[in-house]
C-alpha positions as CSV (number, residue, x, y, z in Angstrom):
1,M,-0.8,-9.0,-20.7
2,C,2.7,-9.2,-21.8
3,L,5.1,-6.8,-22.4
4,I,4.7,-7.8,-25.9
5,C,1.2,-7.4,-26.8
6,D,2.0,-3.9,-24.6
7,R,4.3,-2.5,-27.2
8,I,2.5,-3.5,-30.1
9,N,-0.4,-2.4,-29.2
10,M,1.6,1.2,-28.3
11,I,2.9,0.5,-32.1
12,K,-0.9,0.5,-33.3
13,N,-1.8,3.4,-31.7
14,G,1.3,5.6,-32.5
15,T,2.9,5.6,-29.7
16,N,5.9,3.2,-29.5
17,P,8.9,5.9,-29.9
18,Y,10.9,2.7,-30.9
19,F,8.8,1.4,-33.8
20,V,11.0,1.3,-36.8
21,K,8.5,-0.7,-39.7
22,E,5.0,-3.3,-40.0
23,L,5.9,-6.3,-42.0
24,E,3.5,-8.7,-43.0
25,T,4.0,-11.4,-39.8
26,G,5.2,-9.1,-37.3
27,Y,7.1,-4.8,-36.3
28,V,10.4,-4.1,-36.6
29,V,11.8,-2.7,-33.6
30,I,15.0,-0.9,-32.4
31,G,15.8,-2.2,-28.8
32,D,15.6,0.7,-26.6
33,N,19.0,-0.3,-24.9
34,Q,21.8,-0.3,-27.2
35,Y,24.8,-1.5,-26.0
36,F,25.3,-3.7,-29.6
37,K,24.5,-0.7,-31.9
38,G,21.5,-1.7,-33.8
39,Y,20.0,-4.4,-31.8
40,T,16.6,-4.9,-33.0
41,L,13.8,-6.9,-32.4
42,F,11.1,-9.0,-34.4
43,L,7.5,-9.0,-32.7
44,H,5.3,-11.6,-34.6
45,K,2.2,-9.7,-34.4
46,E,-0.3,-12.3,-32.4
47,H,-0.1,-13.6,-29.5
48,K,2.0,-16.9,-29.7
49,T,4.4,-18.7,-27.3
50,E,6.5,-21.3,-29.3
51,L,7.2,-21.0,-32.9
52,Y,5.7,-24.3,-33.5
53,Q,1.9,-23.1,-32.6
54,L,2.1,-20.6,-36.0
55,E,0.2,-21.9,-38.3
56,P,3.1,-23.4,-41.0
57,E,2.6,-20.6,-43.7
58,T,2.9,-18.2,-41.3
59,K,5.9,-20.2,-39.8
60,V,7.6,-20.3,-42.5
61,K,6.9,-16.3,-43.8
62,F,8.0,-14.8,-40.0
63,L,11.2,-17.1,-40.5
64,E,11.7,-15.4,-43.9
65,E,10.9,-11.4,-43.2
66,M,12.9,-12.1,-40.0
67,S,16.3,-13.2,-42.5
68,L,15.1,-10.0,-44.2
69,V,15.5,-8.0,-41.1
70,G,18.8,-9.6,-39.7
71,E,20.5,-8.6,-43.6
72,A,19.0,-5.4,-43.0
73,C,19.9,-4.9,-39.3
74,A,24.0,-6.2,-40.6
75,K,23.7,-3.8,-43.9
76,A,22.3,-0.9,-41.8
77,F,25.0,-1.2,-39.1
78,G,28.1,-2.7,-40.7
79,A,27.8,-5.7,-38.4
80,E,30.8,-8.5,-38.9
81,K,28.6,-11.3,-37.6
82,M,25.0,-11.2,-36.8
83,N,23.5,-12.9,-33.8
84,Y,19.9,-14.3,-34.1
85,E,17.9,-15.8,-30.1
86,L,14.5,-16.6,-29.9
87,L,13.9,-17.1,-26.2
88,G,10.8,-16.3,-24.7
89,M,11.3,-17.3,-20.9
90,G,11.2,-13.7,-19.9
91,D,8.8,-12.1,-22.7
92,Q,6.3,-14.7,-23.6
93,H,5.1,-13.7,-27.0
94,V,7.1,-15.3,-30.1
95,H,10.2,-12.9,-30.8
96,W,13.2,-12.3,-32.2
97,H,16.4,-10.4,-30.8
98,L,18.8,-9.4,-33.6
99,F,22.5,-8.3,-32.3
100,P,24.7,-6.5,-35.1
101,R,28.3,-7.7,-33.7
102,A,31.3,-7.0,-34.1
103,F,34.6,-9.2,-33.8
104,G,36.0,-8.3,-30.1
105,D,33.2,-6.3,-28.9
106,L,33.0,-7.8,-25.1
107,G,36.7,-6.9,-24.3
108,Q,35.6,-3.7,-23.0
109,Y,34.3,-5.3,-19.9
110,G,37.2,-7.9,-19.2
111,V,34.8,-10.0,-21.8
112,N,37.3,-12.5,-23.7
113,G,36.3,-14.0,-26.4
114,N,34.1,-13.7,-29.3
115,G,31.4,-15.2,-27.0
116,P,27.6,-14.6,-27.2
117,V,25.8,-11.6,-26.1
118,W,25.1,-13.4,-22.7
119,W,28.6,-12.8,-21.2
120,L,27.9,-9.4,-21.0
121,P,27.0,-8.7,-18.2
122,K,23.2,-8.2,-17.6
123,E,24.2,-4.2,-15.8
124,K,26.1,-3.3,-19.2
125,M,23.6,-4.5,-21.8
126,W,20.4,-3.1,-20.0
127,S,22.5,-0.1,-18.2
128,E,20.9,3.2,-18.9
129,D,23.9,4.6,-20.3
130,V,22.9,2.7,-23.1
131,M,19.5,3.2,-23.3
132,V,18.8,5.7,-26.9
133,K,16.6,8.4,-27.0
134,G,15.7,11.5,-29.3
135,E,18.4,12.3,-32.5
136,E,20.3,8.7,-31.6
137,L,17.2,6.6,-32.0
138,E,15.6,8.1,-35.3
139,E,19.0,7.6,-37.1
140,L,19.2,3.7,-35.8
141,K,15.6,3.6,-37.1
142,R,16.1,5.7,-40.6
143,K,19.0,3.8,-40.7
144,L,17.2,-0.2,-40.5
145,R,13.9,1.2,-41.7
146,V,16.4,2.2,-45.9
147,E,17.9,-1.2,-45.4
148,L,14.5,-2.5,-45.2
149,E,13.0,-1.2,-48.0
150,N,15.4,-1.6,-50.0
151,L,15.4,-5.2,-49.3
152,I,11.6,-5.1,-49.7
153,K,11.7,-3.6,-53.5
């Protein structure tokens, strides 16, 4: 089974602690690991592996909602720049990775410049040191939910 589908099933049965908000085409969740504070995912509701597999109207709505999630994320976490990724080689289910960025945020690990998130070594990005839970997780979710609700009004 698909990891993203598993996470969506957890949302549906109320056991996904990272769930923030349901939108028309997908689910907003805070990323488990928070090297980039406010790292958020937007999971498409249906199991599709490619963006072009979505019906045209659904695809447009999904892209609009992704942009809305990006704006909310930027506002909630004070991003200087947002990075958006729709990859899918690891988890073959259409989903967006949204990274709030700050200029120089890679520097503490000896990465020069303001490059993409994948310049950060994987063991740093997905380290248990940056896993979020408890009150910190609840605060990240609250901030993002408030901004989403302000934009949706």
